[in-house]
DRENKE-300749 format. One record per atom (N, C-alpha, C): x, y, z. Coordinates in steps of 0.001 Angstrom, whole numbers, plus 524288, in hexadecimal, padded with zeros to 5 digits. Layout:
XYZ...
//
This chain:
8034A7FB4A8000080000800008000080366804DE800008019F808A77FCEA8049D80D847FCCC8037A810B6801B5807728138880341806FC816AA8080E803DF81BA2806F37FFFC81C9F80A377FCE48215E80998800288262180B097FFD482A57807D2802CF82F0A8092B800BD8316280E4580459832C98118C802CA83500816978012D83AB2815E47FD3283C62818D67FB5B841C48188F7FEFA8455881B9A7FDC584A4F81B978010D84E0581E74800E484CE8824488054584DC9826C38059884CCD82C62801E68507B82F4E7FF5784E57833367FBC385186836487FED585556839B37FCF285A1B839E97FF7F85E0283D3F7FD6485D74842C6800E585D048466A7FF6585C7284BDE7FF94861BE84EA17FB67862F1851607FB17867DA854477FD8E8670D859A6800D386AC485B758032F86A44860B17FF03869BF864E88005A866FC8690C7FCBA8663286D607FAFD86B6E86FB77F5F786BC8870DE7F3998705A873617F470875658703D7F4EB874D886B227F56C8798D867EB7F04387C86867E57F098881BB8685E7EBEF88508867E17ED9E88AA6866C97E9D888DB3864FD7EABE89341864057E91589644868DF7ECBB8993186B227EB9689C6186FB57E8B38A14986DFE7EAEE8A40186A427E8B28A89A867B87EAFD8A8A6862387E8C28AB9485E957EB098ABC98594F7F0D68AD1C8597D7F4128A9AA8573F7F9B78AA848572F7FC8A8A85F85BE87F9A98A60685F9A7FC118A3C58645A7FA1889E2E864F97FDC789A71865237FC66894E68658B7FF218926B86A397FD2188DE186BCE7FF7D88AF7870247FF308851F86EF9802E18822F87130802B187C7D870B6806F987A198740E806E1874E28746C80B2B87217876E980FCE87218873248147B8715587542819228712F871DC8184F86D2686D8D818C086EB3868A68178086B138645F81B83866B8863C18199D862388622081D1285DDF860C881ED185E8C85B238227285B3D8596D8247585BA4854148200385B128501781C5485782851208180B8569384D738143485B2784D448142185E5A8515C8106A862B28519F81292867D784F74817A68680784E7C81A2186CE884CCA8182186ED68477E8170F86B61843A58150C86D6283EA181025870BB83F3180CEF86FBB8432480837872DC843F28099287898844F580DFF8798E8478980F7587EEA848EB8104D8825A844198119D87FE583FBB8127A882EC83AEB80D97885E88394D808FE883C583A8C8041988646838EC802EC88B3283C0A805BE88C0F84056804AA89090843B5807BA895718422D80BA7894BD83EB780F008992783D248113B89C0E841E08133D89916845848150A89B4D84A74819A189EFF849C8819A88A2FF84D0A81E238A68784D4F821518A5708524381E908A38C85661821248A2AF85B6A81F0B89DC785E0A8228489AD28607B820FC89685863F282351897A8869468200F8979986D4C821D0898B6872A182168893C3875E4825E3891CA877BC825FA88D4887B318262E88F3A880D08229188D6E8840D821F288F9088951824A588C6788D8D827848885188C1D82A278850E8900582FDF8843688E91832FA882248923F83892881698912E839C887D1088D438360D8798188C3D837288751E888C4838D8877078835A83CE3874978814783ECE8761287C1B83B6C8739D877D883A828765A8739B8373D8743986F60839F486FB886C91836C986C6186A3F83905867FC8675E83B98869F78625883F38866EF8603B842278689885B9C83EB4869AC856D983AC186662855C6837668679C8513C834B886CF0851B78335686E7985685830E5873998573E834D8877F685644839A3877438582E83DB887B2D8573F83EE587BB48516C83F068774F84EB783FFA877668490F83BA287A6284640836D287961847C18325787C1A8456F832AB881F8846868340D8836284B4D83464888E584CD88388188BB58498A83D0E88945849018414B88BC28460E83FEE88C3B8404A83DAD8881983E1283C798883083874837FB88BEC83730834A488CFF83B01830208906983A22831198960783BCB835A88971183E2A836DB89C5D83FE58337D89E2D84476831ED89A7E847C082EA789BC284C468321C89D33850EC8306A8A11B853EA8332F8A285858BA8319789EBA85D078357789C2185F54834518988B863AD835F889B26868C78323289C2986C2A8332989ECA87127832BC89AC38757683721899CA8780D83733895B987C19836FA8984C8817D83232899188836C8318689B3E888A4831AF896CE88CAC8321A8984389198831E489453895B5836EA891638969B83B4489341894578403B8907C89514842578911589AA0841088956989D22842E2896608A27483F5A893868A6538418B88FAF8A91783E6C88C908ACB483E1C88EFF8B22284162892EA8B33684161895388B87383C73898688B94083A2D897E68BDE58357689AD08BF3E8365B89DDE8C43F834768A2B48C497835018A5BA8C96D8325C8A2DC8CDEE834728A3438D2A08320E8A0B08D72882C5A8A2458D7C38291889E838D8EB8238989F8D8D9A58204D89EE78D4BF822F389DF38D03F8200D89D4E8CB5B82093897CA8C92482282894398CC698236E88EE68CA8981E5F88C358C8C8819F188DE38CB00814EE88B728C9AD8131C88CCF8C4308152C890FE8C20581348892BD8BCEC814F488EF98B89D8115788D798B539812A6889C38B1128163188C178ACE581677891418ACA4819CE893ED8A8CE81B7D8991C8AB2E8203389AC68A9E58222C89FAB8AC1E81F608A4618A9BD81EB58A8628ACF481C128AD218AB2781ECD8AF7C8A669824038AF2D8A644826F48B1838A1F5825988AEEA89CC1824968A9D189CE9823328A6FA8982781DED8A8E68961981A248A961899A8814F28AB498982C815578B0D5895FF8183A8B41D898BC818CC8B9A28974081B148BA2B891C481F678B788890C7821FE8B7F188BAF81E8B8B5A18875E81C298B12088874818DC8AE9288489814588B21F882DE812018B4CD886A780D958B8398857680F518BD4C882DA813378BFD188528814E98C4F4883348172D8C4BE87DBB81AAC8C11187CD581DC58C1218780781B9F8BDBB873A08185C8B9E6874FB816D38B62D870EF810F48B5988702B80DEE8B56F874598084B8B4AD873BE805838B9CD87285806FA8BE018752E8044C8C30587487807258C6AF870C580AFF8C4B786E0080DF28C7DC86A4180DAC8C53C864E980AFD8C7B28614C80A1B8C53B85C2E80F158C48C85905813528C71685AA8818448C669857CD81A598C0DF85850818638BDE285C1B81A108B87385CD9816228B48D85A9E811DA8B6718586280DB38B2F68568680EA38B12D850E980C9E8AC8984FA6809F98A8A2852E080DCB8A606856A680BF38A4F085B6F80F4C8A2C185F7380CDB89DC9861AC8103689A00862E080E7E8950A86523810F78945886A8380DBC8932986E7580F9C89227873C780FC588C428749E8143488A5A876AB8149D884B78779E816EF8839D87CFE8157B87F2987F2C8181C87CD7883AA81785876F18830A81A33873B68861981A4F86E13885098150086B7F884378111786CD48877B80BFE86A4A886BB807B486E398854C809158733A884E48054F8772288335801388788C8873B80267877AF88C3A7FE848788B890528002A87CB0894448048087BCA896F9805A487EDD89BA1807BF8845789A6680C58884C38982E80E86889E98971080B3988CD589300809C788A1088EDB8069188C7988AD68014788E1A88D087FF0288AB9890467F9FD88BF4892AD7FA45890BF896267FEA189167898EE7FF42895F889C577FFD989AFB89925802C689ABA894E88038189F5C891997FE478A10688F317FB6D89D4288D167F66089E8688AB27F28A8A06D88EE57F2B689DFD8937F7EF5989FBD897C17F0888A552899597F5988A6A78998C7F7228AC0589AE27F52E8AFD3896BB7F56C8AE40891C37F35D8B18588D8F7ED8A8B27A88E567EAA88AE5A88FBB7E5028AEF28907E7E3D18B2AB895037E6F88B279899187E6428B61C89D777E6EC8BBB489B797EAF78BC8F8983A7EBE18C1C38960F7E76B8C3818927E7E4EA8BFB788FFB7E0958C0F488C767DB7D8C1DD88F667DB978C10B8948B7D6E68C205897A37D32F8BD6B8980C7D4FB8B8A8896997D1A68B4108973A7D0B58B32089D0A7CC198B12689E667CB558AF988A3D17CE218AA6A8A4C27CF398A9448A9B77D2718A4B58AAF17CFD289F9D8A9537CA9B89F548A9A87C7D489A8C8A8387C8BB899378A2747C85989D1C89F0F7C92B89C34899717CED689AB9898517D27589D4E89B0B7D80189C1589A617D9208967F89C1A7D6A6894E48A0547D76C88F9D8A26A7D54488B8189EB77D0DA88CB089C4B7CE8B88906898867D24F88814894017D4A988C4C891F87D85C88BBD88DA47DD2D888A688F5E7DF30889E5894057E3D488723895EB7E2C18814C8966F7DE5D87FE2898D57DD2E87A55899C17DBB587776894C27D9B687A56890E37D87E877D988BE07DD72875BF889567E1D08787288A2D7E6D08769B8881B7E985872D488BDB7E924873DB890E37EC14870C7894BD7E9A086B74895C27E46E86B218959E7E1E186624896C77E3548643189C2C7E4DE85F4589C707E64485CE78A17C7EB9285ED18A37B7EE71861AC8A03A7F3AB863868A1CA7F374868F78A4547EED186AF78A5437EE77870348A7947F0D9870398AD097F309874B58AE667F58E875508B38D7F34B87A068B6697F2B08796C8BB737F0BB87DBC8BEAA7F488882558BE797F9A9881388BE5B7FD98885698BE437FD01888C78B9607FBDC8864A8B4EE7FAFF8894A8B0177F64588CDF8B0B17F20D88AAB8B2AE7ED3288DA78B3347EDD7892228B7197F0B3891178BB517F19C895318BF377F4FC8998E8BCE77F8E38980E8B9CC7FC3D89BFF8B75D7F8FB89F928B3D77F58D89D3E8B0B67F24A8A0578AD2C7EEB28A3FA8B0407EC638A1EE8B46A7E8B88A50B8B7897EB648A9B58BA1A7F0558A8FA8BBBC7F3248AD178BE887F67A8B0818BAF07F65E8AF7D8B5DF7F9C58B25D8B24C7F8858B8338B2667FC9E8BB5F8B2987FC0F8C10E8B2BA7FD2D8C3538AD4A7F9438C56A8AA957FA158C78B8A5547FDF78CC128A5267FEA38CEC08A994802478D32E8A9B5807F28D1778A8F0808E18CC5D8A93780E248CA508A85A80FDC8CB318A2AC80C1A8CB8E89F2C80D3D8CBC18998D80CDD8D15389779810CC8D2EE89491810C88D7FC891E280F1B8D71C88C3980AED8D9A288AAF808F68D8F08855B80CA08DB758816180D178D91E87CC08102E8DB9D8789880D628E080876B680FFC8E3C98739880D658E8748717C8085D8E6FB86EA28046C8EA5A86EB37FF4C8E91786C5E7FF8D8E70D866C9803298E9258639B8035E8E78685E1C805328E1E085D6D8077F8DFA08617E809648DA3F86129805DF8D65A864068018F8D836866467FDF78D4A9868F27FA618D216864F77F8E98CD27865D87F58C8CA718620F7F0168CCC5861DF7ED728CC0485D777E83F8CE4985CBD7E4488CBEF860867E5418C7168625C7E1888C49F865EF7E2358C67F86B917E6538C98F86C8E7E71F8CB6E871EA7E3328CFB88732E7E00F8CED48772A7DC3A8D2B1878EE7DE1A8D4C487E2A7DF3D8D9DA87E8A7E1398DBF2883767DD488DB52887D77DF418DA7A88C917DBE88D9F08911F7D9638DF2D8925F7D55F8DF17895B27D2A68E3E78971B7D64B8E7C1899B57DA258E5B489CBA7DDE78E92689F5C7E1328EC0889B5B7E2DD8E93A897307E6038EBB48931D7E2DD8EFD8890447DDE38EEA788F177DA908F26088C587D9D28F74288F9F7D8E48F66E894C77D8178FADF8984B7DCF98FE3C898967E1858FB96898F87E6738FE788994A7E76990189894457E6368FF1688FCB7E6F0901AE88AC57E3579066988A4B7DE6C905CE88C307DAB890A2488C087DC7690EA488F687DE8B90D56894107E0819116A897937E4EA91475895087E86D91190892637ECDE9142388FCE7EAF2917B588B6D7E71F915D1888647E514918FC884177E26491DE3886297DF5E91D4D88A707DCB1921CF88CBB7E094925D688EB17E4D9923D7891107E8D09275F8932A7EB6E92A5D88EC47EC9C9278488A677EF0C92A15885E87EB5E92E33883A17E64E92CE18836F7E27B9308C881577E22893577884A27E259934CB889D77E2309394C88D597E6FA93CC288C947EB7893A2F88BE17F04F93D2088B207F0089406D886387EDED93E1A882047ED68940F587D177E9B89458F87DCE7E55C944968808E7E19A948CF881737E40A94D548846E7E74B94C0F888397E9BA9503288B567ED719537D888087EFC0950E38841E7F3B79539D8810A7F1579570F87CCF7EC479562687B727E9DA95943877547E8D595EC3879517EB8496281877127EB0896804878807EC259691987E417EE7F96540880D57EFDD966138864B7EB2A96666889D37E69496489888117E1D0964F388B297E01F95F8888CFB7DF1895EFB891F87DD1895A1A894117D73C959FA893317D506955958912D7CF6D955528902A7CC4A956CA895047C83095A02894377C4E695B97898967C6C29608E89B337CB659628E899967CD7A9674589C107CE2C96BBA898277CB2C96B4B893BF7CBB396F4C88FBF7CA42974AF891E27C60C974ED895097C452979E28973C7C85D97C5589AB57CAFF978EF89DC87CF0E97AF28A1487D37897D5D89E297D4BB97B06899C47D8EF97D08896797D78798272894707D276982F2892BB7D0BC987FA890B27D0CC98C1C894F47CF0B98A81899C37CF0498E3B89E1C7D4789903989F3A7D82D98C7189F3B7DD9698DF38A0537DF8B991B689C337DE569907B897307E01B993D7892F37DDA69993B893597D871999788948E7D5C899E74895267D8079A190899A77D94A99EA989DE17DBA29A13B8A26C7E0CF9A3AD8A1067E3F29A0DB89E057E9159A2E189C717E8749A7AB898F87E47A9A7988957B7E3A79ABFC891E37E21B9B0DB894F47DE609B03A898E97DCC69B4C889BE97E1249B71C89F0C7E4AC9B38C8A0FF7E9209B58B8A4067EC9F9B8D08A0837ED2E9B6DD89BA97F0799B9CB897F97EE359BF2B896EF7E8ED9BF66896367E6649C4698952E7E7179C829899C47E69E9C5FF89E877E71F9C93A8A3337EC899CBA08A38C7F07B9C8668A2887F5E89CA478A2CD7F6D49CE7F89EC47F4DB9CDA489A087F59B9D189895F27F2D49D6A18976A7EE219D6368998E7EB1A9DAD589AFB7EDD59DDFC89F337EFFC9DB108A30E7F2BB9DDC88A7497F7829E0A88A52E7FA169DE428A17E7FEC29E09A89F467FD729E5A289C667F9159E593899B07F7819EA25896A57F63F9EEA689A517F3679ED7889E867F1F59F1848A23C7F6B39F3F58A4907FA909F0E28A5C87FF469F2FC8A81D802369F61D8A427
//
């Protein structure tokens, strides 16, 4: 019997792959068989959140595709009192500031060995910044973690402080980023203050005090007339 021609090899999707937001993806560290799938994402950056070194096929793919590979989490030392944290604050901060919330790094893929703990904490921290309530954030985390969920991860997400992260300039923020109410209020206050400053500078008159300005000017004119009159009499 003649051998039937084999069809194209099936593309395998990395474990727990999903889209976090447009241009931001997450998954477990891909195996050699799963790497061809990454070509369809047109990635610009891959961020590894743990100290584990990537496999050689992944490094080969990264180099041949011109992708920036950012290896965070290499420093295992933790400040005293933070040993319970599943990931260091610096890792979360850098991942959010430079790669997730900055379109210059997009499309970006976040990876860790099983795609649950470090990646789950980073995405959870992003959701906190986006104003998600904790219940919704927890649902997303557990949908990926399944039976591997950890209380430490969930506690880290719940206690995450958004003030830790400095946002990139507005022109580099993704279109899906919606500023929190605090940011909107702060921006409005700044705009109002600038508007008041401009108003004060127009003709040197503060709004609402136009009459006072005229009174002062009239007062100065009458004083001038009085002085001139006295001079003439003398």
